[in-house]
C-alpha positions in Angstrom: -10.9 -21.6 -34.9 -14.4 -21.7 -36.4 -16.8 -20.0 -34.1 -20.0 -20.7 -36.1 -20.5 -24.4 -35.2 -21.2 -24.3 -31.5 -19.9 -23.2 -28.2 -16.6 -24.5 -26.8 -16.7 -26.1 -23.3 -13.8 -27.2 -21.0 -15.1 -30.0 -18.9 -12.8 -30.9 -15.9 -13.7 -34.0 -14.0 -11.4 -34.7 -11.0 -11.5 -37.9 -9.0 -9.4 -39.5 -6.2 -6.5 -40.5 -8.5 -7.2 -39.1 -12.0 -8.1 -35.8 -13.6 -9.8 -35.9 -16.9 -10.3 -32.8 -19.2 -12.5 -32.7 -22.3 -12.5 -29.9 -24.7 -15.8 -30.0 -26.6 -17.8 -28.2 -29.3 -21.1 -28.6 -27.6 -21.1 -32.4 -27.1 -18.5 -33.2 -29.7 -15.2 -34.1 -28.0 -12.3 -32.2 -29.7 -9.6 -33.3 -27.3 -9.2 -35.3 -24.0 -6.5 -35.7 -21.5 -6.3 -37.9 -18.5 -3.4 -37.6 -15.9 -2.6 -39.7 -12.9 -3.1 -37.0 -10.4 -6.1 -36.5 -8.1 -7.3 -35.1 -4.8 -5.5 -38.0 -3.0 -2.2 -36.4 -4.0 -3.1 -33.2 -2.2 -3.9 -35.2 0.9 -0.8 -37.5 0.8 1.6 -34.7 0.0 -0.1 -32.2 2.2 0.2 -29.6 -0.6 -2.8 -27.4 -1.4 -1.1 -26.2 -4.7 -0.4 -29.6 -6.1 -4.0 -30.2 -7.2 -4.4 -26.8 -8.8 -1.1 -27.2 -10.6 -2.2 -30.7 -11.9 -5.4 -29.2 -13.3 -3.5 -26.4 -15.0 -1.0 -28.9 -16.5 -3.8 -31.1 -17.8 -5.7 -28.2 -19.3 -2.5 -26.9 -21.0 -2.0 -30.3 -22.5 -5.5 -30.5 -23.7 -5.4 -27.1 -25.3 -2.0 -27.8 -26.9 -3.6 -30.8 -28.7 -5.6 -28.3 -30.8 -2.8 -25.8 -31.2 -2.3 -26.8 -34.8 -5.9 -25.6 -35.4 -5.2 -22.1 -33.9 -7.0 -23.0 -30.6 -6.3 -20.7 -27.7 -7.5 -20.5 -24.1 -9.6 -17.5 -25.0 -11.6 -19.7 -27.4 -13.2 -21.6 -24.4 -16.7 -20.1 -23.8 -17.5 -22.0 -20.5 -15.7 -24.3 -18.0 -17.6 -26.9 -16.1 -15.9 -28.5 -13.1 -17.2 -31.6 -11.3 -16.2 -34.6 -9.1 -13.9 -34.4 -6.1 -12.8 -31.0 -7.3 -15.9 -29.7 -5.6 -15.0 -31.2 -2.2 -13.0 -29.9 0.8 -9.9 -31.4 -0.7 -10.6 -30.1 -4.2 -10.7 -26.7 -5.8 -13.9 -25.4 -4.2 -15.7 -26.9 -1.2 -19.4 -27.1 -1.9 -22.2 -28.7 0.1 -23.9 -31.7 -1.3 -27.5 -31.6 -2.5 -29.8 -33.9 -0.6 -31.8 -36.5 -2.6 -34.1 -36.7 -4.4 -32.1 -34.7 -7.1 -32.7 -34.4 -10.8 -31.3 -32.3 -13.6 -33.3 -29.2 -12.4 -31.9 -29.4 -8.9 -28.4 -29.8 -10.2 -28.9 -26.9 -12.7 -30.2 -24.6 -10.0 -27.3 -25.3 -7.7 -24.5 -24.5 -10.1 -21.9 -22.3 -8.6 -20.1 -19.7 -10.7 -16.5 -18.7 -10.0 -14.1 -16.7 -11.9 -10.7 -18.5 -12.1 -8.5 -16.6 -14.5 -5.5 -18.7 -13.5 -7.2 -21.5 -15.3 -9.2 -19.9 -18.1 -10.5 -16.4 -18.9 -14.1 -17.7 -19.2 -16.5 -18.3 -16.2 -16.2 -21.6 -14.4 -19.3 -23.5 -13.2 -19.1 -26.1 -10.4 -21.6 -29.0 -10.2 -22.5 -29.9 -6.7 -22.4 -33.5 -5.4 -25.3 -35.4 -4.0 -25.9 -37.2 -0.7 -28.5 -39.5 0.9 -31.2 -38.0 3.1 -30.1 -39.5 6.4 -30.5 -38.1 9.8 -29.8 -39.9 13.1 -33.2 -39.0 14.5 -35.0 -40.1 11.4 -33.4 -43.5 10.4 -33.0 -46.6 12.6 -29.9 -47.7 10.6 -28.7 -44.2 9.7 -25.0 -44.8 9.9 -25.2 -47.7 7.3 -27.3 -45.5 5.0 -24.9 -42.5 5.0 -23.5 -42.1 1.5 -22.6 -39.4 -1.1 -21.2 -38.9 -4.6 -19.3 -36.3 -6.5 -19.2 -36.7 -10.2 -21.6 -39.7 -10.6 -24.6 -37.4 -10.3 -23.4 -35.7 -13.6 -22.7 -39.1 -15.2 -26.0 -40.3 -14.2 -27.8 -37.4 -16.1 -25.5 -38.3 -19.0 -26.3 -42.0 -18.9 -30.1 -41.3 -18.9 -29.4 -39.2 -22.0 -27.3 -42.0 -23.6 -30.2 -44.6 -22.9 -33.4 -42.6 -23.6 -35.5 -45.7 -23.7 -34.2 -46.9 -20.3 -37.1 -48.2 -18.1 -37.3 -46.4 -14.7 -36.8 -47.0 -11.8 -33.2 -48.0 -12.6 -30.0 -48.9 -10.8 -26.7 -47.5 -12.3 -23.6 -49.4 -11.1 -20.4 -47.5 -11.5 -17.4 -49.8 -11.5 -14.1 -47.8 -10.9 -12.0 -47.0 -8.0 -15.1 -47.7 -6.0 -18.3 -49.6 -6.7 -21.1 -47.1 -6.5 -24.8 -47.9 -6.8 -27.0 -45.0 -7.8 -30.8 -45.5 -7.7 -32.9 -43.4 -10.1 -36.6 -43.1 -9.5 -39.5 -43.1 -12.0 -39.2 -39.4 -12.5 -35.6 -39.5 -13.4 -34.3 -38.3 -10.1 -31.4 -39.7 -8.0 -33.1 -41.3 -5.0 -30.0 -42.6 -3.2 -26.5 -44.0 -3.5 -24.3 -46.6 -1.8 -20.5 -47.0 -2.2 -18.1 -49.8 -1.6 -14.2 -49.6 -1.7 -14.0 -52.7 -4.0 -11.8 -51.0 -6.6 -9.4 -49.6 -4.0 -9.3 -52.8 -2.0 -8.5 -54.7 -5.2 -5.7 -52.2 -5.9 -4.3 -52.6 -2.4 -4.4 -56.4 -2.7 -2.4 -56.2 -5.9 0.1 -53.7 -4.5 0.6 -54.9 -1.0 -0.1 -58.7 -0.7 1.1 -62.0 -2.1 -2.3 -62.3 -3.9 -0.8 -60.0 -6.5 0.7 -63.2 -8.0 -2.7 -64.1 -9.4 -3.6 -60.6 -10.8 -2.7 -59.7 -14.4 -0.2 -56.8 -14.7 -2.5 -54.9 -17.0 -5.6 -55.4 -14.8 -7.6 -56.5 -17.8 -10.3 -59.0 -17.0 -10.2 -61.7 -19.8 -13.7 -63.2 -19.6 -12.6 -66.4 -21.4 -10.2 -67.1 -18.6 -12.7 -66.8 -15.8 -13.6 -70.1 -14.2 -17.2 -69.9 -13.4 -17.2 -72.6 -10.7 -14.3 -70.9 -8.9 -15.8 -67.4 -9.3 -19.0 -68.6 -7.6 -16.9 -70.4 -4.9 -15.4 -67.0 -4.1 -18.9 -65.4 -4.0 -20.3 -68.2 -1.7 -17.2 -68.2 0.5 -17.5 -64.4 1.0 -21.1 -64.8 1.9 -20.7 -67.7 4.3 -17.2 -67.1 5.9 -16.7 -63.3 5.4 -14.4 -61.3 3.2 -11.2 -61.6 5.2 -11.4 -65.4 5.2 -12.6 -65.7 1.6 -9.9 -63.5 0.2 -7.3 -65.9 1.5 -8.6 -68.9 -0.3 -6.7 -68.2 -3.7 -3.5 -68.6 -1.8 -4.5 -72.0 -0.4 -5.7 -73.0 -3.8 -2.2 -72.3 -5.1 0.0 -73.7 -2.4 -2.2 -76.7 -1.2 -4.1 -77.6 -4.3 -1.6 -76.5 -6.9 -4.5 -74.8 -8.8 -3.7 -72.8 -12.0 -3.3 -69.1 -11.7 -6.5 -68.4 -13.6 -8.5 -70.4 -11.1 -7.0 -68.5 -8.2 -7.8 -65.2 -9.9 -11.4 -66.3 -10.6 -11.9 -67.0 -6.9 -10.3 -63.7 -5.9 -12.7 -61.8 -8.2 -15.6 -63.8 -6.8 -14.7 -62.7 -3.3 -14.8 -59.0 -4.2 -17.9 -59.3 -6.3 -19.6 -61.3 -3.5 -19.0 -58.4 -1.1 -20.5 -56.0 -3.6 -23.5 -58.3 -4.0 -24.1 -58.1 -0.3 -24.0 -54.3 -0.4 -26.5 -54.4 -3.3 -28.9 -56.4 -1.2 -28.7 -53.9 1.6 -29.2 -50.9 -0.8 -32.1 -52.5 -2.6 -33.8 -53.2 0.7 -33.3 -49.8 2.3 -33.2 -47.2 -0.6 -33.7 -48.3 -4.2 -36.9 -50.4 -3.9 -38.4 -52.1 -7.0 -36.1 -51.9 -10.1 -37.1 -52.2 -13.7 -33.5 -52.1 -15.2 -29.9 -52.1 -14.2 -26.9 -50.4 -16.0 -23.3 -51.4 -15.4 -20.7 -48.9 -16.5 -16.9 -49.2 -16.2 -13.8 -50.6 -18.1 -11.8 -53.8 -18.5 -14.9 -56.1 -19.0 -16.0 -55.5 -15.4 -19.6 -54.4 -16.5 -20.1 -57.7 -18.5 -18.7 -59.8 -15.5 -20.9 -58.0 -13.0 -24.0 -58.2 -15.3 -23.6 -62.0 -15.7 -23.2 -62.5 -11.9 -26.2 -60.3 -11.2 -28.4 -62.2 -13.7 -27.6 -65.4 -12.1 -28.1 -64.0 -8.6 -31.4 -62.0 -9.0 -32.8 -63.6 -12.3 -33.5 -62.8 -15.8 -36.6 -60.7 -15.5 -34.9 -57.3 -15.0 -33.2 -55.9 -18.2 -29.5 -55.3 -17.8 -27.2 -53.1 -19.9 -23.4 -52.6 -20.0 -21.5 -49.5 -21.0 -17.8 -49.3 -21.6 -15.2 -46.6 -20.8 -16.1 -44.6 -24.0 -19.6 -44.4 -22.7 -18.3 -43.2 -19.4 -16.5 -40.4 -21.0 -19.7 -39.5 -23.1 -21.7 -39.6 -19.9 -19.4 -36.9 -18.3 -19.7 -34.7 -21.3 -23.4 -35.1 -21.9 -24.4 -34.8 -18.3 -22.3 -31.7 -17.8 -23.7 -29.9 -20.9 -27.3 -31.0 -20.2 -27.1 -29.5 -16.6 -25.6 -26.3 -18.0 -28.2 -26.0 -20.7 -31.0 -26.6 -18.2 -29.5 -23.8 -16.0 -29.3 -21.5 -19.0 -32.8 -22.1 -20.3 -34.3 -21.8 -16.7 -32.3 -18.6 -16.1 -30.4 -20.1 -13.2 -27.0 -18.8 -14.4 
């Protein structure tokens, strides 16, 4: 393979249920693989080897995609590992950094480990980040406890993707969880707050009769969302609570004979309404004044959340949406930016 056009990185991002691997020449993605395995498999199956084997399998698949170009494991210069793979149920258990945290703090805290079973090159682990919460310091400390593994790297990448973004900003990650990440005026992460919205939605689809109203492909079709029903779900969650509001689509179906799209719109509103309440708490306790908001995720969720937030908090705050391709770019850019910062600063 041509070695004159930039260094080769293997970037391994492991989450609860997915492992993503990117082989890149600097920031240019050469190949990518996503497998439906994650740290949850190690927990459920009580097998410490299953996660490592999954990473090996994904890495082999990613390298094989470039086999026709003569690519070999020895061609990888550096491996960067992030996400839940740095947790006590991952590949290496690392302590979180405590906010405020920016690119310099993340670069200084990189951990090097030789893992010849994966690759012959050195591997660098990016630490996660947690809120600065102590029982003796905070009146509502338990509600303010939160942490992230992976989103800190993506946040650095998003700031790189949006260089004109006005700070302070709030980045809203919409995936298996909804995660709010507050970034201060100096570009440092100031705090985070997580809800289980994505996992609860998955459990509703898999385990309840409300699955009847959810499309099999999980794609949100914006043209089919009934705004009145969406906001009815948001209002019901706010006034009657989540457990009552989430039952309303069933009554709409069997009592009112409402169309499936209307039931689905109310269901989505209930989940978004719960996330809105979490946002209000986060804004009050951690994030402070915002000058912009970024929504990032897949399946039209960023657009749906953006439109709801605009109606809820007004038009004066600029709001941006990024799709799944941008999410991948944020992983790559963030990882390499942190590595380069460590290299230039002699932290490696």
